[in-house]
Structure formats: structure tokens, C-alpha cells
C-alpha positions, 0 to 999 in steps of 0.5 A: 888912268883915272878920269880925275887925271884927264881933261876933256879937250875939243878935237879942234883945240887939240889939233891947234895945240899939236900943230902949234907945237910942231910949227914952233919946233920947225915944221912947215904948215904942210908937215904940221897940219897933216901930222897934227890932224892924224895924231888927233884922229888917233886919239879920237879913235881911242888910240892914245898911244899913237895920238898927241902923246907922240908930239913931244917925241916928234918935237924932239926929232925936229929939234935934233934934225931927225926929221926934216920939218920943211920936207915936201913929198915927191911922187917919184913914179910919174903919172901917164903912160908906161913903157908898154903904153898903159895909160897909168901905172899900177905901182908908184913910189912917193919919197917922204924926203925925211919929213914926217910920214903923214903928208907923204902917205896921204899923197900915196893914197890919193894917187893909189885911189885914182890908179885903182879906179882905172886899173882895178888895183894899185900899190903905192910905196913910201920911202925915206919916211918916219913914224906913220902912226895908226896904220889904219887911219891912212886907209880912211879915204880908201874906204870912203872911196868904196875900196879895200885898203891894206897898209904895211909899215916897218919901224926901228928894230924892236923884235928879234928874229925867231929864236934870237935875242937881239932886236932886228925887226920893228913891230911892223904894223899891218892894217886893212879896211873893208867898206861896207854897204850903209855902214862903217867899214871893217877896220883891222889894225895890229902891230906884230908884237904882242903889244904896240910899243906905244903902249909901253911908252905910255906905261913907262911915262906913267911909271906903270908895269906892263904884263909879263909876256910883252917884252924882254929887257936888255939881257933878254929876260922877260920883264914887267918894267916898261922902261926896261922893255924900251931898252930891250925888245918886244915879243912877237904876237903869236910866237913864231907866226908873228915873227914870220909876219914881221919878216914878211912886212920887213921884206916887202916894205924895204924891197919895194920902197927902197927904205932902210931896214928896222935894224938900220934905223935908230929908235924913235924913243931916242931924241938924238939919232939919224933920220930913220928913212923907213917905209910904208906900202899901201895896197888899194883894190877896187871890188868892182874890178873883181867879182863886182861891187854887188857881189863883194858887198853881198859876201862881206855882209853875209860873213859879218852877219854870221859873226854877229849871230854869235853872242859876244862877237864884236866887229873889228873897228866898232870900238874905234867908231864908238870912240870917235862918236864919243869924242865928237860929243864929249871931247878927247880925254887927255892926261892933264900932265900931257895937256900942260906939256902940249901947251908949253910946247905950243908956247902957251905955258912956261917956255918949252 
């Protein structure tokens, strides 16, 4: 997309627009604030496919009752001693109650960090959830706490099982953060499809083709038509290996969270449909509870130094960090048409 078609927008202004659009469509302050902030963080990190481009979709879901804008997430696993007398539980479950994922995921991460400090490790599952955006963004507080974080999430069916043609698994992202000594954390974030479905959504809106090998059309044939790909299915990254990882995420998330399978959830890209009720799982580990923080950092830095000694190597997360710094200086580049749509949805332009 050419720079002539984009407008630099301050992150505060962009957050206000996204929040106002969500509030106007029926979201509570809790739901709108957490969601808008997460979407703008994704844009600042250079992840436009998971940024404010999702606001029109979220607004449509609010209006069609696919998400409960008034939901307040609930911790289903109580604090305090368990049946064996331990003062804290390592495992916990948060019910998003069919609201947006972001408030529920924030609650899960907050409790998981506290429990990992006491127990060394914690696993938090979120059920009755919605699209959770850029997976790694949920782990930022984990890295800030000096801990390792892993995030898994399932999503509406978009990929077939290996050898099949019918969408069964979601793109099922996996993310991880590894804190560093005096430096930005290593951030790993990937969907298990050859490309994130959000990228195809952006291409479809722009009327642009997608590379061959990203997706199949409704007939199960390879396609470069982004709109046909959205009606069809995604191809897994790395062939059978990606398909097996998608299965792994589906089984873990659904079985631990008690969430719906991707094949039981209507597509996010349709305005109408049932509430998705999918799930997420977060694993938080305190390095100090294992080999110790000193050993952890020494080992991490040794490996990263070896990686960077090879010319051309880039650490995972470095591009996001650079994008975030640039966004803080220059603002976030937003397509002019999307900015106008956000203003209208927020009630600043023509009626939405």
C-alpha cells in the first residue's frame, strides 16, 4: 500500500476512535477500552491485520449479538488452598462469558503471573471467548515480570486436517516471549496456516491477490483470489507438520478450556452467526524456579549472541520493537479509507 493512501495517526487518537466505535455499537467501557488498546498495540507493532482493521468486524459482531458487549469475565477457579492444602492452584480457568477476549485474557494473565511467582509455573485457560488478536501481545506483562510466557488459541475452522479438503481447524496461533537481561524480549508469534487469515482479509478488502500456496477456494483448488480464499480454506504452514501443530493446539485449548472446536464456531468474517465460544491457554513459567534466573539469562544471551554472529540474522520480535518505536515517533500509518470508516463508526463522520 502506498504512503499516499495512508495517514499517520497518533496512538492515543486511534485508540479513542476504536474505543468510541465499540462503545457506540454496544460495548461497555471495560470491553471497549481493553479491546481498543490491544488493537492499537498490534498496529503499532506493525501487525495491521490484527489491528484497528478489525474494528468494523467487531462492531458488526456487537450489533448482531455475536459478542456480549456488557460481559464481565469471571475467574472460575478460585484463589486459595486446593483440596491437597496447597495455598495456591497452578491451574486456573477464566470465563469470558461471550465478551471480547481481551478483558478475559488480561484477567487470566494477571492471575497466572501471581501464581507462577509462588509456584514456579501456572497455566491459565480462557473459555467462551472470541478472537484474541495478536497472540504475543497478551504476553507482554509476562515478559515485564521477568517470566517466560506461551500462548495458544483456537479459532473458527479455516484449515483442513492433513489430507482433507474441508476446513476443520482454525489457524490456531502459537506465541511465546522470553525475557532478556537489559533488552527487549524475544517474541515468537505465528499462526499455523501458511499466512495469517487476517492478511487475506486485508488483501480481499484492497482487491489484491494473494500468493499461490496460501489457500484453497471452495472447491478445494489452489487460488490467488483473496475473496475466494476467505470462502475456502487455508493451507497449513510446513505441510503435515503445521497440520499436526494445529491439531495439538485444538486439542489442548478445547480440552483444557472446555471451549468449542473451531469447526463448531461460525467464521469471524461473517457479520451474522452464533457466538464463537472458542478458547485460549496461557503458560507462565518463572525461570528462577528452575535453573535460576542467572543461569536462564546466561543461556539465553549465549544463544542469541551465536544467532547474531551470523550476518543477516534477525531476532524474533526485533521488527515489532522497531515498529513500536517508529509508531511512537511518527504515529501509526492507517489507510485513509479505514480511518474514514472508523470515524463514521465512532460517530464523527456520516452516520454508520
